[in-house]
Z-matrix of the N, CA and C atoms (Angstrom, degrees):
N
C 1 1.356
C 2 1.577 1 111.39
N 3 1.287 2 117.50 1 143.03
C 4 1.483 3 120.87 2 -176.06
C 5 1.519 4 109.67 3 -94.05
N 6 1.324 5 118.19 4 -24.83
C 7 1.441 6 122.28 5 -171.46
C 8 1.511 7 107.26 6 -115.58
N 9 1.435 8 115.73 7 137.89
C 10 1.446 9 114.94 8 175.03
C 11 1.670 10 104.42 9 -133.99
N 12 1.192 11 117.71 10 158.05
C 13 1.436 12 122.79 11 178.48
C 14 1.598 13 105.81 12 -63.07
N 15 1.383 14 115.31 13 128.23
C 16 1.421 15 114.08 14 -178.80
C 17 1.618 16 111.68 15 -64.82
N 18 1.281 17 118.68 16 154.94
C 19 1.429 18 115.82 17 178.47
C 20 1.511 19 118.15 18 -62.30
N 21 1.339 20 115.19 19 -32.49
C 22 1.495 21 119.17 20 178.58
C 23 1.614 22 109.27 21 -64.47
N 24 1.369 23 113.88 22 -39.45
C 25 1.386 24 119.25 23 175.76
C 26 1.544 25 115.89 24 -63.59
N 27 1.343 26 107.23 25 -39.76
C 28 1.594 27 118.09 26 176.20
C 29 1.670 28 109.91 27 -57.03
N 30 1.331 29 109.25 28 -44.94
C 31 1.489 30 114.90 29 179.80
C 32 1.592 31 109.93 30 -65.72
N 33 1.338 32 115.00 31 -47.57
C 34 1.436 33 118.24 32 -179.89
C 35 1.638 34 106.40 33 -61.52
N 36 1.223 35 116.50 34 -40.87
C 37 1.572 36 120.37 35 -179.94
C 38 1.494 37 106.72 36 -58.95
N 39 1.320 38 118.95 37 -45.10
C 40 1.475 39 125.38 38 -175.54
C 41 1.466 40 108.67 39 -63.14
N 42 1.303 41 117.37 40 -39.54
C 43 1.480 42 125.36 41 -176.71
C 44 1.501 43 110.66 42 -81.90
N 45 1.253 44 119.34 43 -12.65
C 46 1.476 45 122.63 44 178.22
C 47 1.525 46 111.57 45 82.27
N 48 1.296 47 118.29 46 24.33
C 49 1.437 48 123.99 47 -170.42
C 50 1.552 49 108.46 48 -111.22
N 51 1.306 50 118.52 49 -4.72
C 52 1.454 51 117.90 50 -175.52
C 53 1.568 52 108.59 51 -76.99
N 54 1.330 53 113.19 52 140.04
C 55 1.463 54 119.60 53 -175.42
C 56 1.603 55 106.58 54 -62.43
N 57 1.440 56 114.63 55 154.10
C 58 1.436 57 120.19 56 -171.65
C 59 1.560 58 112.29 57 -58.48
N 60 1.426 59 119.44 58 -50.34
C 61 1.410 60 110.88 59 -179.72
C 62 1.603 61 119.24 60 -60.18
N 63 1.342 62 115.89 61 -31.87
C 64 1.402 63 124.18 62 177.26
C 65 1.509 64 108.07 63 -69.60
N 66 1.441 65 118.87 64 -37.79
C 67 1.530 66 121.37 65 174.68
C 68 1.493 67 108.69 66 -59.08
N 69 1.303 68 117.67 67 -44.20
C 70 1.484 69 117.16 68 -177.88
C 71 1.571 70 110.83 69 -65.20
N 72 1.279 71 114.33 70 -37.52
C 73 1.473 72 119.57 71 -177.02
C 74 1.627 73 105.20 72 -68.13
N 75 1.332 74 116.41 73 -48.58
C 76 1.419 75 120.65 74 -179.14
C 77 1.537 76 110.77 75 -60.15
N 78 1.372 77 118.43 76 -45.71
C 79 1.453 78 122.39 77 176.16
C 80 1.475 79 111.05 78 -53.70
N 81 1.338 80 116.73 79 -50.66
C 82 1.478 81 119.39 80 -176.00
C 83 1.508 82 111.02 81 -61.93
N 84 1.394 83 116.27 82 -34.18
C 85 1.465 84 119.33 83 -176.72
C 86 1.556 85 108.00 84 -79.57
N 87 1.334 86 118.49 85 -38.56
C 88 1.447 87 119.69 86 -179.63
C 89 1.534 88 115.14 87 -65.02
N 90 1.286 89 115.81 88 -23.15
C 91 1.497 90 117.33 89 178.87
C 92 1.584 91 113.36 90 -73.10
N 93 1.264 92 112.15 91 -17.61
C 94 1.545 93 117.34 92 -178.11
C 95 1.528 94 116.19 93 -120.06
N 96 1.350 95 115.79 94 -1.76
C 97 1.458 96 118.72 95 -176.33
C 98 1.526 97 112.49 96 -125.83
N 99 1.422 98 108.61 97 107.18
C 100 1.619 99 111.41 98 -176.47
C 101 1.445 100 110.28 99 -68.69
N 102 1.346 101 119.40 100 -30.25
C 103 1.482 102 120.71 101 -179.30
C 104 1.459 103 112.42 102 -59.91
N 105 1.387 104 120.17 103 -46.49
C 106 1.360 105 125.60 104 178.45
C 107 1.479 106 111.76 105 -67.81
N 108 1.339 107 121.98 106 -34.55
C 109 1.485 108 119.91 107 -179.02
C 110 1.604 109 107.20 108 -74.00
N 111 1.388 110 116.24 109 -30.03
C 112 1.447 111 113.76 110 174.50
C 113 1.517 112 112.37 111 -66.66
N 114 1.287 113 115.27 112 -39.37
C 115 1.469 114 121.87 113 -177.54
C 116 1.609 115 107.21 114 -66.65
N 117 1.290 116 112.97 115 -40.36
C 118 1.445 117 116.38 116 175.38
C 119 1.472 118 114.18 117 -61.57
N 120 1.278 119 117.95 118 -41.57
C 121 1.511 120 120.97 119 179.50
C 122 1.507 121 111.89 120 -65.12
N 123 1.374 122 117.99 121 -28.10
C 124 1.386 123 120.67 122 177.36
C 125 1.473 124 113.85 123 -72.27
N 126 1.380 125 117.26 124 -36.55
C 127 1.521 126 119.57 125 -175.30
C 128 1.541 127 112.80 126 -99.03
N 129 1.316 128 118.37 127 -0.10
C 130 1.486 129 116.36 128 -169.75
C 131 1.517 130 110.67 129 -110.18
N 132 1.334 131 112.36 130 158.10
C 133 1.553 132 118.47 131 170.82
C 134 1.576 133 97.03 132 -106.38
N 135 1.417 134 113.17 133 135.39
C 136 1.480 135 116.57 134 -177.90
C 137 1.445 136 111.65 135 -60.40
N 138 1.307 137 123.92 136 -34.67
C 139 1.425 138 125.37 137 -178.82
C 140 1.386 139 111.61 138 -65.09
N 141 1.337 140 122.01 139 -49.83
C 142 1.488 141 128.23 140 170.48
C 143 1.505 142 113.07 141 -52.77
N 144 1.289 143 116.98 142 -41.44
C 145 1.438 144 122.03 143 -177.51
C 146 1.594 145 107.88 144 -67.50
N 147 1.389 146 118.49 145 -44.53
C 148 1.408 147 118.30 146 174.37
C 149 1.528 148 116.91 147 -59.96
N 150 1.417 149 116.33 148 -29.34
C 151 1.328 150 120.74 149 178.44
C 152 1.504 151 112.42 150 -66.15
N 153 1.330 152 111.47 151 -41.97
C 154 1.527 153 124.62 152 179.20
C 155 1.519 154 108.22 153 -58.66
N 156 1.304 155 112.06 154 -45.50
C 157 1.560 156 115.10 155 -179.52
C 158 1.549 157 109.94 156 -66.14
N 159 1.293 158 116.79 157 -35.45
C 160 1.442 159 120.43 158 -179.88
C 161 1.598 160 109.51 159 -66.74
N 162 1.305 161 112.24 160 -42.85
C 163 1.472 162 118.14 161 -176.84
C 164 1.573 163 108.42 162 -65.14
N 165 1.344 164 115.61 163 -40.19
C 166 1.458 165 123.02 164 177.11
C 167 1.463 166 113.10 165 -62.11
N 168 1.400 167 117.58 166 -42.67
C 169 1.462 168 124.37 167 179.45
C 170 1.647 169 107.97 168 -69.31
N 171 1.314 170 117.54 169 -37.39
C 172 1.405 171 121.64 170 176.75
C 173 1.606 172 109.24 171 -65.59
N 174 1.274 173 119.57 172 -43.37
C 175 1.440 174 120.18 173 177.48
C 176 1.526 175 115.37 174 -66.83
N 177 1.376 176 112.82 175 -39.48
C 178 1.501 177 110.76 176 174.75
C 179 1.439 178 116.09 177 -72.96
N 180 1.333 179 121.05 178 -27.93
C 181 1.428 180 122.54 179 -177.77
C 182 1.582 181 114.59 180 -85.19
N 183 1.378 182 114.29 181 -11.62
C 184 1.318 183 119.67 182 -176.93
C 185 1.573 184 112.84 183 -62.55
N 186 1.283 185 121.89 184 131.59
C 187 1.447 186 123.69 185 -173.29
C 188 1.618 187 107.51 186 -71.01
N 189 1.261 188 115.02 187 144.38
C 190 1.495 189 121.42 188 -179.03
C 191 1.662 190 104.31 189 -77.49
N 192 1.249 191 115.48 190 133.03
C 193 1.455 192 120.06 191 170.69
C 194 1.516 193 112.42 192 -83.78
N 195 1.346 194 114.69 193 124.24
C 196 1.461 195 118.75 194 -179.10
C 197 1.481 196 107.55 195 -83.64
N 198 1.396 197 111.75 196 176.84
C 199 1.458 198 119.75 197 179.80
C 200 1.459 199 113.02 198 -66.74
N 201 1.364 200 118.51 199 -42.71
C 202 1.495 201 118.32 200 -177.61
C 203 1.504 202 106.76 201 -68.34
N 204 1.283 203 117.57 202 -44.09
C 205 1.505 204 119.56 203 -179.13
C 206 1.595 205 110.42 204 -57.67
N 207 1.242 206 116.83 205 -43.72
C 208 1.487 207 120.15 206 179.72
C 209 1.472 208 110.76 207 -63.56
N 210 1.326 209 116.34 208 -41.77
C 211 1.425 210 125.59 209 -179.94
C 212 1.630 211 110.25 210 -59.43
N 213 1.380 212 111.18 211 -47.10
C 214 1.446 213 119.29 212 178.81
C 215 1.543 214 112.40 213 -61.23
N 216 1.297 215 114.91 214 -43.54
C 217 1.372 216 122.11 215 178.97
C 218 1.525 217 111.63 216 -65.54
N 219 1.275 218 116.60 217 -38.89
C 220 1.546 219 121.37 218 176.10
C 221 1.478 220 111.57 219 -61.45
N 222 1.326 221 116.21 220 -33.55
C 223 1.460 222 122.06 221 -179.79
C 224 1.547 223 115.87 222 -84.74
N 225 1.389 224 111.60 223 5.98
C 226 1.541 225 116.48 224 172.31
C 227 1.488 226 110.25 225 96.71
N 228 1.356 227 123.16 226 10.23
C 229 1.500 228 121.39 227 174.20
C 230 1.522 229 108.23 228 -77.03
N 231 1.167 230 120.32 229 140.21
C 232 1.468 231 123.09 230 -178.48
C 233 1.532 232 105.73 231 -67.27
N 234 1.411 233 118.37 232 143.84
C 235 1.405 234 129.07 233 -174.53
C 236 1.601 235 110.85 234 -48.93
N 237 1.321 236 114.06 235 -52.84
C 238 1.563 237 118.47 236 -177.60
C 239 1.531 238 111.75 237 -62.12
N 240 1.270 239 116.14 238 -37.67
C 241 1.446 240 120.34 239 178.86
C 242 1.546 241 112.70 240 -71.53
N 243 1.361 242 112.42 241 -39.42
C 244 1.524 243 116.88 242 176.08
C 245 1.448 244 110.83 243 -63.31
N 246 1.294 245 119.55 244 -38.15
C 247 1.556 246 117.57 245 178.19
C 248 1.506 247 109.08 246 -67.14
N 249 1.352 248 119.11 247 -39.11
C 250 1.481 249 115.79 248 -179.39
C 251 1.487 250 110.86 249 -68.63
N 252 1.273 251 120.29 250 -33.99
C 253 1.527 252 124.04 251 -179.16
C 254 1.570 253 107.51 252 -74.46
N 255 1.284 254 116.45 253 -34.16
C 256 1.582 255 119.71 254 -176.96
C 257 1.533 256 105.81 255 -71.09
N 258 1.359 257 123.68 256 -20.35
C 259 1.395 258 122.44 257 -175.50
C 260 1.524 259 109.84 258 -87.11
N 261 1.331 260 117.22 259 7.09
C 262 1.475 261 121.41 260 -174.81
C 263 1.535 262 111.87 261 -65.31
N 264 1.379 263 125.42 262 -30.25
C 265 1.447 264 117.59 263 178.11
C 266 1.484 265 113.80 264 -64.25
N 267 1.260 266 119.67 265 -16.57
C 268 1.478 267 121.61 266 174.44
C 269 1.485 268 110.77 267 -79.83
N 270 1.298 269 117.41 268 -15.97
C 271 1.504 270 122.68 269 -169.30
C 272 1.545 271 106.25 270 -99.84
N 273 1.289 272 122.20 271 23.81
C 274 1.468 273 118.89 272 -177.04
C 275 1.460 274 112.37 273 -60.45
N 276 1.357 275 118.17 274 -42.83
C 277 1.489 276 122.70 275 -177.99
C 278 1.521 277 106.02 276 -63.31
N 279 1.272 278 119.87 277 -44.20
C 280 1.442 279 119.79 278 -179.93
C 281 1.576 280 111.77 279 -63.45
N 282 1.338 281 118.33 280 -38.06
C 283 1.416 282 121.10 281 173.84
C 284 1.326 283 115.58 282 -60.88
N 285 1.377 284 116.82 283 -45.35
C 286 1.455 285 121.79 284 178.37
C 287 1.519 286 110.52 285 -63.21
N 288 1.359 287 122.90 286 -40.93
C 289 1.394 288 128.03 287 169.11
C 290 1.500 289 112.11 288 -50.33
N 291 1.387 290 116.76 289 -47.48
C 292 1.436 291 120.31 290 -176.17
C 293 1.524 292 109.96 291 -64.20
N 294 1.296 293 114.72 292 -42.45
C 295 1.419 294 118.97 293 179.57
C 296 1.541 295 116.11 294 -60.22
N 297 1.375 296 110.02 295 -47.97
C 298 1.487 297 117.48 296 172.90
C 299 1.491 298 114.52 297 -60.87
N 300 1.282 299 119.70 298 -41.14
C 301 1.480 300 122.38 299 173.85
C 302 1.485 301 115.45 300 -62.17
N 303 1.388 302 118.55 301 -42.24
C 304 1.477 303 124.08 302 174.68
C 305 1.488 304 109.54 303 -58.45
N 306 1.305 305 115.19 304 -49.00
C 307 1.523 306 120.28 305 -177.06
C 308 1.518 307 107.97 306 -59.12
N 309 1.261 308 114.98 307 -48.84
C 310 1.561 309 117.80 308 -175.85
C 311 1.621 310 110.68 309 -66.17
N 312 1.236 311 113.44 310 -42.54
C 313 1.416 312 118.03 311 176.84
C 314 1.567 313 114.65 312 -59.60
N 315 1.334 314 112.35 313 -43.21
C 316 1.438 315 124.54 314 174.31
C 317 1.521 316 113.48 315 -58.27
N 318 1.357 317 114.10 316 -50.87
C 319 1.440 318 117.60 317 178.83
C 320 1.485 319 111.85 318 -61.81
N 321 1.417 320 114.52 319 -44.27
C 322 1.432 321 116.49 320 178.85
C 323 1.503 322 116.46 321 -62.23
N 324 1.370 323 117.19 322 -40.83
C 325 1.446 324 119.18 323 172.22
C 326 1.501 325 114.56 324 -57.57
N 327 1.304 326 114.22 325 -43.19
C 328 1.499 327 122.66 326 -176.95
C 329 1.443 328 107.06 327 -63.22
N 330 1.256 329 119.12 328 -48.31
C 331 1.583 330 121.13 329 177.95
C 332 1.489 331 113.18 330 -64.43
N 333 1.298 332 113.33 331 -22.78
C 334 1.600 333 113.98 332 -177.05
C 335 1.500 334 108.51 333 -75.11
N 336 1.355 335 115.69 334 -29.49
C 337 1.511 336 115.72 335 -177.51
C 338 1.556 337 111.18 336 -107.22
N 339 1.291 338 113.45 337 15.79
C 340 1.424 339 113.54 338 -174.64
C 341 1.586 340 118.11 339 -78.26
N 342 1.415 341 111.52 340 -11.91
C 343 1.399 342 117.98 341 -172.84
C 344 1.490 343 110.89 342 -80.49
N 345 1.310 344 120.16 343 36.32
C 346 1.501 345 121.02 344 169.82
C 347 1.559 346 107.93 345 84.55
N 348 1.349 347 120.18 346 8.33
C 349 1.387 348 119.52 347 176.36
C 350 1.589 349 111.59 348 -86.69
N 351 1.242 350 111.64 349 175.33
C 352 1.465 351 118.60 350 178.09
C 353 1.509 352 109.65 351 -68.39
N 354 1.272 353 122.92 352 137.50
C 355 1.527 354 121.07 353 179.28
C 356 1.569 355 110.71 354 -75.31
N 357 1.265 356 126.96 355 25.66
C 358 1.285 357 126.97 356 -177.69
C 359 1.582 358 115.71 357 -58.79
N 360 1.372 359 108.93 358 -43.47
C 361 1.413 360 116.05 359 176.09
C 362 1.487 361 112.40 360 -60.81
N 363 1.327 362 117.57 361 -47.01
C 364 1.396 363 124.10 362 175.56
C 365 1.576 364 112.78 363 -56.27
N 366 1.256 365 112.06 364 -49.47
C 367 1.531 366 114.02 365 179.43
C 368 1.490 367 115.61 366 -66.19
N 369 1.349 368 116.22 367 -26.90
C 370 1.483 369 120.60 368 174.84
C 371 1.469 370 111.47 369 -75.94
N 372 1.412 371 117.11 370 -34.07
C 373 1.515 372 115.43 371 178.85
C 374 1.486 373 117.16 372 -88.04
N 375 1.434 374 115.87 373 -19.53
C 376 1.466 375 118.48 374 -171.51
C 377 1.517 376 111.66 375 -58.62
N 378 1.308 377 126.41 376 -38.61
C 379 1.448 378 124.08 377 177.38
C 380 1.576 379 112.45 378 -65.07
N 381 1.329 380 115.87 379 -27.89
C 382 1.488 381 121.20 380 -173.00
C 383 1.509 382 109.01 381 -86.36
N 384 1.297 383 118.36 382 -21.37
C 385 1.487 384 120.50 383 -173.78
C 386 1.557 385 114.15 384 -58.99
N 387 1.352 386 117.65 385 -51.17
C 388 1.433 387 114.42 386 175.61
C 389 1.520 388 116.17 387 -61.77
N 390 1.299 389 116.36 388 -38.83
C 391 1.477 390 116.97 389 172.75
C 392 1.487 391 113.97 390 -59.30
N 393 1.279 392 115.59 391 -45.26
C 394 1.507 393 114.33 392 176.03
C 395 1.457 394 115.60 393 -62.93
N 396 1.337 395 117.98 394 -42.70
C 397 1.436 396 123.69 395 172.05
C 398 1.559 397 113.25 396 -48.01
N 399 1.290 398 113.28 397 -51.76
C 400 1.449 399 122.28 398 -176.19
C 401 1.575 400 107.37 399 -67.86
N 402 1.291 401 119.20 400 -41.86
C 403 1.488 402 123.00 401 177.53
C 404 1.528 403 112.80 402 -58.23
N 405 1.417 404 115.44 403 -45.03
C 406 1.356 405 123.65 404 178.92
C 407 1.539 406 114.36 405 -62.04
N 408 1.307 407 113.10 406 -39.35
C 409 1.486 408 116.13 407 -172.45
C 410 1.486 409 112.62 408 -84.70
N 411 1.344 410 123.02 409 -14.24
C 412 1.457 411 124.81 410 -179.66
C 413 1.533 412 108.46 411 -98.38
N 414 1.305 413 113.69 412 56.53
C 415 1.482 414 116.29 413 179.79
C 416 1.539 415 106.95 414 -112.57
N 417 1.318 416 119.41 415 178.69
C 418 1.472 417 125.59 416 -178.53
C 419 1.553 418 113.51 417 -56.67
N 420 1.343 419 120.10 418 -29.51
C 421 1.433 420 126.22 419 -177.69
C 422 1.485 421 112.03 420 -70.01
N 423 1.366 422 117.53 421 -45.00
C 424 1.410 423 124.44 422 -171.24
C 425 1.494 424 118.10 423 -106.82
N 426 1.303 425 116.40 424 -20.91
C 427 1.462 426 121.91 425 -171.73
C 428 1.483 427 108.97 426 -95.47
N 429 1.352 428 120.06 427 116.52
C 430 1.505 429 121.97 428 176.40
C 431 1.457 430 112.44 429 -71.07
N 432 1.371 431 121.00 430 -17.69
C 433 1.363 432 121.75 431 -177.03
C 434 1.605 433 110.50 432 -113.76
N 435 1.326 434 115.52 433 31.24
C 436 1.315 435 123.67 434 -174.27
C 437 1.574 436 111.44 435 -61.52
N 438 1.411 437 116.69 436 -42.35
C 439 1.404 438 121.40 437 -179.59
C 440 1.536 439 111.10 438 -65.76
N 441 1.267 440 118.33 439 -37.42
C 442 1.388 441 123.12 440 172.42
C 443 1.615 442 116.37 441 -59.37
N 444 1.359 443 110.48 442 -40.01
C 445 1.359 444 114.24 443 177.57
C 446 1.562 445 116.36 444 -75.48
N 447 1.314 446 117.28 445 -25.97
C 448 1.343 447 123.21 446 175.19
C 449 1.565 448 113.17 447 -68.21
N 450 1.345 449 117.18 448 -40.25
C 451 1.437 450 119.79 449 -179.46
C 452 1.556 451 111.95 450 -95.47
N 453 1.361 452 117.10 451 7.74
C 454 1.467 453 114.23 452 179.99
C 455 1.532 454 111.06 453 -67.39
N 456 1.341 455 111.51 454 142.91
C 457 1.488 456 115.93 455 -174.62
C 458 1.487 457 112.79 456 -81.30
N 459 1.319 458 118.38 457 48.29
C 460 1.517 459 118.27 458 178.82
C 461 1.492 460 104.40 459 -146.78
N 462 1.318 461 114.30 460 161.78
C 463 1.533 462 118.17 461 178.81
C 464 1.529 463 107.74 462 -61.39
N 465 1.301 464 114.27 463 148.25
C 466 1.472 465 120.68 464 176.64
C 467 1.434 466 113.92 465 -63.17
N 468 1.337 467 116.77 466 -34.42
C 469 1.409 468 118.83 467 -179.66
C 470 1.540 469 111.87 468 -62.88
N 471 1.382 470 112.81 469 -48.43
C 472 1.519 471 112.92 470 175.56
C 473 1.509 472 113.25 471 -60.79
N 474 1.252 473 119.96 472 -42.64
C 475 1.469 474 121.43 473 172.62
C 476 1.552 475 110.73 474 -52.32
N 477 1.251 476 116.21 475 -48.21
C 478 1.495 477 119.12 476 -178.87
C 479 1.625 478 106.59 477 -64.29
N 480 1.312 479 120.52 478 -39.27
C 481 1.519 480 116.04 479 178.11
C 482 1.491 481 109.42 480 -69.90
N 483 1.276 482 121.50 481 -32.55
C 484 1.514 483 122.91 482 176.63
C 485 1.540 484 112.50 483 -58.29
N 486 1.298 485 110.52 484 -46.84
C 487 1.487 486 120.93 485 -176.86
C 488 1.520 487 107.83 486 -69.03
N 489 1.244 488 122.91 487 -32.39
C 490 1.451 489 125.79 488 -172.34
C 491 1.509 490 107.80 489 -69.37
């Protein structure tokens, strides 16, 4: 190999102070260069080196923030709610299921009170119909993010209201 990680970069790498693109480059090089690994072992503290690896893993595993999510956060929506709302394009099938369920429930409630009776039942159920439609459509069969919703650290009713 003609290029090796400079000693100053190895020291910064060992301290966990090397910038992320340089860390990636150093990691890629260290996997195939025994000479640089030996030099790193001479200048590094194993605890600091482990901290650097953890920082790199955290940087690589961090989710990318999309344009819609960034815009929602800028307008004051909490980050975890913005992430949930930004995932909505994936949920088109669930949304379509919710719309169909709301329409069917509305027609059913309207027919139930059509016999000349007072529309009290319909008026009582009308605000709940969209919520019921959304709740029915976001189940394991239709919702591609069902597992994420099950483990979400928020009450299910609040999650349901956010999705509505």
